[in-house]
N, C-alpha and C positions, 0 to 999 in steps of 0.2 A: 140906138139902144136908149131906152128911157132911163131916167134917173132912178126909178124904182128897181128896174132890172139890174142896173149897175150896183146899187146898194145891196140888193139881194145877192148878187155874185160876189161882192166884196165880203159880205157877212159869211157866205158859204166858205170862201177861202180862208177867212180868219178862223172859223170854226174847225175847218179841216186841219189847219196849222196847229191849233190848240190841242186837238185830239192827238195829233202826231207827237206833240210835246209830252202829253200825258202818257202815251204809250211808251215813249223813250224813258220817261221817269219810272214807269212801272217795271220796265225791263231792267233798268239799273238797280232798282230796289230788289227785284227777284234775284239778280246776279249776286248782290251783296248778301242776301239771305242765304243763298246757296253756298257761297264761300264760307260764311260763318258756320253753317251746318256742317260743312266738310271739315273745317278746323276743329269743331267740337267733337266730331266723330273720331278724328285722328288723335285728339287729346285723350278721349275716353279709351281708345284702343291702347294707347301707350300706358295709361294708368292701369288698365286691366292686365297688361303684360307684366308690369312691375308688381302688381298684387299677386299674380300667379307665381312669380319668382320668389317673392317674400314668403308666400305660403309654402312653397316647396321647401325652402330652407328651414322654415319653422317645423314642418313635418319631419324633415330629416333629423333635425336636432332632437325632437321629441322621441323619434324612433330609436335614436342612439341612446338616449337616456333610459328608455324602457328596457332596451337590451342590457345595458349596464346594471340596472336595478334587478333584472331577472337573474343575471349572472351572479350578482351579489347574494341574492336569495338562495340560489342553488348552492353556492359555496357555503353559505351559512348552514344549510340543511346537511350538506356533506360533512362539515366540521362537527356538527352536533351528533351525527351518527357515527363519527369516527372514520369516515371515508375520505375526508379532505386531506390536503397536503399539510404536513406539519412543518412549521418554519421555526 
């Protein structure tokens, strides 16, 4: 084998090794990005669930307030018409 062939073979081997290192690095980067995206999705899902629960509680309280106000208005009208309970 001539020196030129040896050098060419050595360069090819080094290039192949470097390409494999780059591929491994790219795979690691991809896996890290995947993990971060999954974590972000889980966090977003948890925040959405918490927001739904808070909204449901707020709507329930608001509904109860509206019912109480309506009942107060009905009682007021009944009292003014003389149909309400006298205490």
